[in-house]
N, C-alpha and C positions, 0 to 999 in steps of 0.2 A: 281781529279782537271782534270791531264791532261790529257786529248786524251779518259782518261782509259773507261772510260765508252760507250763514243760512238762510240769508236772503238768492244769494246766490245758483246754491243748490238749487230750491225751492222752487227759484223763480227757472230754472235746470227744466225742471220736471214736466212745467204748465207749458213751456215754451218745444219742447217734445211733439208736441200733442197740435202746433200750428198747424200743419200742413193738414190738415181739415181734422174740423171736429161735428156734431151735431148739426149742429144747426147752418153751415156752412156748406154743410152737404147737401142739406134738404132741397129737392126740388125747386118749392116757391122761392124759394130764399135765392136760388141759383137764375133762377126766370124774370123776377123781382128784379134783380140787378140788370137783369142781361135788358128788359124791356126800359126798363131807367136810364142805365148810359146812350141807347138807343134814341130815347128821346131828348133826354141833357145833356148828351158829353162829345155835341159832333156839330159845326155850325154855328149858325146865326141861333140856337137854344142854345151851346154850350158862351159863347159870345153875354147872351142874356144872363147866365150864369155867375161868367162872375161878374160883371154890372153889378148887381146890389147881392155877391158876396162881401160880409166881412171884412177890411183892411186886415183884421187879426188873424179871422181863419187861414187868407194870403198869404199873412210873415208866417204862420205858422204853419202851415204845407199843401192846407187842407185839400182838397182835388175834385172833381163834380163825380170822379171813381169814384172816393174817399166817404164821397154821402148820401151816393144808390147805395151805398153797403151800411152805413148809418142810418139812413132810409129803413132799406128793407130788410136789415135787422129786428127793427122793432114792426113789423110786418109778422115775419116770421115769431118774434116769441109771442104775439096777442094770437095768433094761433094757435100756438103752442096752448098759454091761458085758455081761452075760450076750451074748446078743447079736452082740459083738466090734464094734459101731460107738465111733466119737468120741465122749468126751462133748459135750456139748450145753452150750449158756448158756444160763439165763433169764432176758427183761428184762434183754437187757443184760451181761450178769456168770456170770463160771464159777461154776460151784453149791459154797461152801464151807458149810459143817462151824461152824454157831453155840455161840459156849464163853460160858459167860453169857444175857449181853442185848446180845453184839457179833453184831454180822453178820461182818462182815469186823474174826476178831479181829489178824490178825498187820499187815495195815496202822495201824487205828488206833489198839494199840500203838505203831506204828513214827511215826506223824499226832502220838502224845503228847510219844513220845521227841523229833523234831524241834522241836515249842513246846517241849521244856525244854532241847531245847540253847537255841534262841534264847533261853530267860529268861535263865540266865545267861550268855550273851555279852551280854544286859545288866546285867544284876547286872555283871558284871565291866567293863563300857563303864563306866557311869555311878560308877563308883570312880577305878579310872583315870586320866579324864576330866573337867576340870574345864567348869563350865558354860559359860567364858566362850569354852573353842573357835568357832572359824566354823560349822560342821558339827555342832554336838553337838545341838543340836534337832530339826535334821531326820532325825540319825542315831538319835534314840534314837524321834521319832513312827514311823521306819522301820520299829524291832522292835518296836514293839505292835503296830502292821502285818501285823506277821506271826503274830505270838504268834495272834492274832482269828484269822486264815488258817488255823494249826495245830488249832487248836484247834473252827473247825467241821469242818478236816476229817477231829481225832478226832469230832466227833460225826457226823457227815454217815458215812462208813466202820464205824459203833457204829445206828444205824438210818440206811435211807437211804430217806428219806422224800422228799415232793413237795418241805416246805418245806428240810430241811436238803439236801436236792442245789443249793436255788438258794444258799445259803450259801454254799456251797461255792465253784459259780460264782465268787457277785462277791467273794467274798473272796479269791480266786483273783486275781482279775483285780483290784483294791487295792493286791494284791502289787503286781504289774506294774506295774500305773503311778504308783506310789509310788517304785517302783527306777526308776520313769523321772523324777522328776522328781526323786531326791538327786543322778541323773548330772551331772540341770539346772546344779541350784545346785554343784558339781561344779565343771561344768566353765566353765558360765556365771556365774552369779547372783551367786557371791561380791565376783565389780571390775561385774556389774550385777541389784543385787536389784530390779528390776524390770522388766529379761526376767522375773525367779524368779516374781515373786507374780503378775506376767499369765500364766506359763503352767502354777500351780497354777491358778490361775484358768479355764485352756481347759479343764488332765485334770480337775476337779473336773465341768466340764461334759459332759466327753463322757465320764465315770461315769455321772452319772445317767441323762444323754441313754440312754451303752449296759443300765443297769441299768432303767429307767422300759420299753422296749421287752420286753423282756425279759419285769417283772412284769404288764405292764398291755397287751399287744399281742400278741405275741405272744414263745412262750418257741421260738427258733426255732436249735434246737442244728448246726447248717450255719451262721447266722449268726454264733453266737456262738464257736464255728474259726474262722472267718474274721477276725473284730477282733481274737479274743485272740493269732492269729497272725499279726496283724499290728502289735498294743502289744509281741509280747514279740520281733522282730524288729529298732522301732526300741531297745528297749533293748538286744539283746543287740550290735546296730553301735559302736550309741553308746555303752558299758560298754569294748568292745575298738579300739574306733577312739585315743580319752582313751590308755586303759593303754598302748598302741602306741607316741604320740606322747615317753611320760615312763615309761614304764619305765626306761632308765640315766637318769633322772637324780633320779629316789622307786625307789629299789629294791623296796620294799616293797608299789608298785603290781603286783609279782610273782603276790602272793596274789595279787590279784582277777586275771589272767588264768587264774591255775587252773582259778580260781571258774569264768569265764566256760566257759574249753574246759571244763572237764570237771561239768557241768549237761549244756554238748548233749550231750556222749557217752555221760554213762549214759541219756538221754531215751531212747535207743534199744534200751534194757533192753525198752524195754511192745514196739518189735514183734520181742522174741521170746514174742510172747502163747502159755499155755498152761492147762491145768486143772492148778488151785494142785495142790504136792504134798501130802500125811493132806492136804488140803480143805482146805489152810490160807493156804498159803503160796507167792502168784504172782507170778507180774514184778512185779506193782504195787507189792506189798507190798516186793518185795527193791531196784528201783525208789525207794521211801521210805525206806527204814534206809542208804540209799545217797547219800543227799541229808543226814545229819545231819555223818556232819562237812564238806560242801562251808556248813553254816548256820555254824560255829566259825570255819571260813578265815575264812568272807567279813568278818564281826563281827570275825575278829582285823585283817582290813586297813581297816575302819573307824576301830576305835580306830588304827591306827598311823597313815594317815594323818590322823584330828585330833589326835593328836600335834605332828604334823610343823607341820600349819597351827598352831595353838598356839601353835607357838615360835617359827615364822615374820611371825604376827601380833604378838608381841611383844617382837623382834626391829626392829621398822617403827617398833613404835613409840617405844623404847628411839633411832633415829635421826632423828623427829622435834623 
């Protein structure tokens, strides 16, 4: 629920272009990278590069080859701007001004604050909701899954590698499927626990198959996009249907409706794809920033709903 579906779908669309964008196909860029690597990335020149490379860049895994690509990207951008052409993308991404070891500073910072918001709401939830509430453990597990996803989103935007990209995708898929499971428990599983257990096993099998195919067979961006669109649609339709059926009886459910609608509306920000302002702030970063209050609102709904369910279960126990 908390942004995973839209984020993963939109990232998948951009990543599908990563095998070749206008900027990295440009002969000026390719020649620049080749000359830079020949000049700086072997023998004594490489030792000199490493001796003057800041420790934080080394720890983040930035190599001489990465530095050549970064410097030559800006050479190419300057050439495009000089001749009045539109700024190109490189390897499926807009050019970003690196800050320390952060490859996309604004998106990395926004991902960090999304995770921090989730952590704060988890602490609040655990403080205000007793563990005896029927949804307690499912909600806490969802919070940890969300925290893990935002951690890897922060890492990915800090340093884009094959590993961090896959972890970002896989963890976002996990959030979507856990949100589906959360909805299943809330709408069906409290009355029929066996159904929830069977559905959980199915979702775990589905996630395992999905990750295994992408990891061991072929990382197919098109399939990944289609699969997560399907997961996301199930998530949105199921939550929204339950909310609309119960919003009059349960006033706090309106928070969930707002979350669903906001997430779908805010995802349209990614359609406003443009070169980053000041080479830092792009549509993706703005979208990440805008989801921070949405997470707070969703966890507020989970808190209200868990307290309501606790009160309801205590009332039934007294009557029994």
